[in-house]
C-alpha positions in Angstrom: 80.1 78.4 114.9 80.4 75.2 113.0 83.0 74.6 110.2 81.6 75.0 106.7 80.6 72.2 104.4 83.4 70.1 103.0 84.4 69.3 99.5 87.1 66.6 99.2 88.1 67.2 102.9 88.3 71.0 102.6 85.8 73.7 103.6 84.4 75.9 100.8 86.2 79.2 100.8 84.6 82.6 101.4 84.9 84.7 98.3 84.0 88.2 97.4 80.6 88.3 95.6 79.4 85.0 96.9 75.6 84.8 97.4 75.0 83.0 100.7 72.6 82.5 103.5 73.7 84.0 106.7 74.3 80.7 108.3 76.5 79.5 105.4 78.3 82.9 105.5 79.1 82.4 109.2 80.3 78.8 108.6 82.7 79.8 105.9 83.9 82.9 107.7 84.6 80.9 110.9 86.6 78.3 108.8 88.9 81.1 107.5 90.4 82.8 110.6 93.0 84.6 108.5 90.2 86.8 107.1 89.8 89.8 109.4 86.8 91.5 107.8 83.9 90.1 105.7 80.3 91.3 105.5 77.1 89.9 104.2 74.9 92.6 102.7 71.6 91.7 101.0 72.9 88.1 100.8 76.2 89.1 99.0 79.7 88.7 100.5 81.9 91.8 100.6 85.5 91.3 101.7 87.7 94.3 102.7 90.8 95.3 100.8 94.1 95.8 102.7 93.8 98.9 104.9 95.9 102.0 104.2 97.1 104.1 107.1 96.0 107.6 106.0 92.7 106.8 104.3 91.3 104.3 106.8 93.6 103.2 109.6 94.1 106.6 111.2 90.6 107.9 110.6 89.1 104.7 112.0 91.3 105.1 115.2 90.1 108.7 115.6 86.4 107.7 115.4 87.0 104.9 118.0 88.8 107.3 120.4 86.1 109.9 120.1 83.3 107.4 120.8 85.4 105.9 123.5 85.3 109.2 125.5 81.6 109.0 125.4 81.4 105.4 126.4 83.8 105.9 129.3 81.5 108.7 130.7 78.2 107.1 130.1 77.1 103.9 131.9 75.2 101.3 130.0 76.4 102.5 126.7 78.6 100.0 124.9 81.2 100.6 122.2 82.5 98.1 119.6 85.2 98.1 117.0 84.6 95.9 113.9 82.1 93.7 115.7 79.8 91.4 113.7 76.2 92.4 113.8 73.4 90.0 112.9 70.8 92.4 111.5 68.5 90.0 109.6 68.6 86.8 107.6 70.5 88.4 104.6 72.6 91.0 106.4 75.6 90.5 108.8 77.8 93.7 108.6 81.0 94.3 110.5 80.8 98.1 111.1 84.0 100.1 111.7 82.5 101.4 115.0 79.2 101.2 116.8 77.5 102.4 120.0 74.6 100.5 121.5 72.5 100.8 124.6 72.6 97.9 126.9 69.4 95.8 126.6 68.8 96.3 130.3 68.0 100.0 129.7 65.9 99.5 126.5 68.6 99.0 123.9 67.3 97.6 120.6 70.1 95.0 120.2 71.2 92.1 122.3 74.2 89.9 122.8 73.6 86.3 121.6 74.5 83.2 123.5 77.5 82.8 121.2 78.7 86.4 121.8 77.5 88.3 118.7 75.3 91.4 118.4 71.8 90.6 117.2 69.5 93.5 116.1 70.3 97.0 115.2 72.7 99.1 117.3 71.6 102.6 118.0 74.6 104.2 116.2 76.9 102.9 113.5 79.9 104.8 112.0 81.8 103.8 108.9 85.0 105.3 107.4 84.5 105.3 103.6 87.5 105.6 101.3 87.3 103.5 98.2 84.1 102.0 99.5 82.1 105.2 99.5 79.4 104.1 97.2 79.1 100.8 99.1 78.6 102.5 102.5 76.2 105.1 101.0 74.4 102.6 98.8 73.3 99.1 99.8 74.7 99.3 103.3 72.8 102.5 104.0 69.6 100.9 102.8 70.1 97.9 105.1 70.9 100.1 108.1 67.8 102.3 107.4 65.5 99.3 107.0 66.7 97.7 110.2 66.2 101.1 112.0 69.8 101.9 113.0 68.9 105.2 114.7 72.0 107.2 113.6 74.5 106.4 110.9 77.7 108.3 110.4 79.7 108.1 107.2 83.1 109.8 106.9 84.0 110.0 103.2 87.8 110.5 103.6 88.8 111.3 100.0 85.8 113.7 99.6 86.7 115.3 103.0 83.0 115.0 104.0 81.1 113.6 106.9 77.4 112.9 106.9 75.5 112.0 110.1 72.1 110.5 109.3 69.2 110.2 111.8 66.4 107.7 111.3 63.0 109.5 111.3 59.8 107.8 110.2 61.6 105.2 108.0 63.9 107.6 106.3 67.4 108.9 106.9 67.7 112.7 107.4 71.1 114.3 107.6 71.8 116.2 110.9 73.2 119.7 110.3 76.1 121.2 112.2 75.5 124.4 114.1 77.4 127.7 113.4 80.5 126.3 115.1 80.5 123.1 113.0 79.3 120.9 115.8 76.8 118.0 115.3 75.0 116.8 118.4 73.6 113.3 118.6 69.8 113.0 119.2 70.0 109.4 120.3 73.0 109.8 122.7 72.7 113.1 124.4 76.0 114.8 125.0 77.7 113.1 122.1 79.1 116.1 120.2 81.3 116.1 117.2 83.4 119.0 115.9 83.1 118.1 112.2 85.7 120.6 110.7 88.2 119.5 113.4 87.7 115.8 112.6 88.0 116.4 108.9 91.2 118.3 109.5 92.5 115.6 111.8 92.7 118.1 114.6 92.0 115.6 117.3 92.8 117.9 120.2 89.8 120.0 119.2 87.7 117.0 118.6 88.3 115.8 122.2 87.8 119.3 123.6 84.3 119.5 122.0 83.6 116.0 123.1 84.3 116.9 126.7 82.1 120.0 126.4 79.3 117.6 125.4 79.9 115.4 128.4 79.5 118.5 130.6 76.2 119.6 129.0 73.0 119.3 131.1 71.5 116.9 128.5 74.2 114.3 129.2 73.6 114.4 132.9 69.8 114.0 132.3 70.5 111.1 130.0 72.6 109.4 132.7 69.9 109.9 135.2 67.4 108.3 132.8 69.7 105.3 132.3 70.1 105.0 136.0 66.4 105.1 136.5 65.8 102.5 133.8 68.4 100.2 135.4 66.9 100.6 138.9 63.1 100.6 138.6 
């Protein structure tokens, strides 16, 4: 990306609350490599606060590890951590985690020539601590409008996880079964033991994730992906 516009030999800084076009946001972001996370939501710049270990760093790592198990066992499913996503002209978020189907098997996003995701990934996950209202407010509306098929929000301080499914233009919360497990409808075999995750019992999270990978619906999904890849 090109370096931002210059004033007296210096590029304009990227600042929280700036109202920018997506192209100007990218120029300023690229010119400030020390900034590790900034997002454009409805044309407004949001810059992350320093990350605390217990309320974000560790929960974030658990979500990535859980999704990584699924990605490792499922060809043509791609996983990203904090990757920039060009959703539309006013929105360029940097989700904590995402899963996307490769475009060769019908995924609704693509990788641009300059290496960024364009379009909506099938699943996005956010760890919300102090940003709970942000992730469940404007960002939720943006993801819904752009048809992110499933959206997971882990509200750490509230000890709550909500898994939304896009249905006919609205987000509907998926409900856990009697064992506390939520099963993805977009990625068959992606199972989450919600009480275990909230309790940071990662051994149980992984055990249930492995159960999902052994389920018939995961084998059927892999067969469909294989068929899509080899017509």
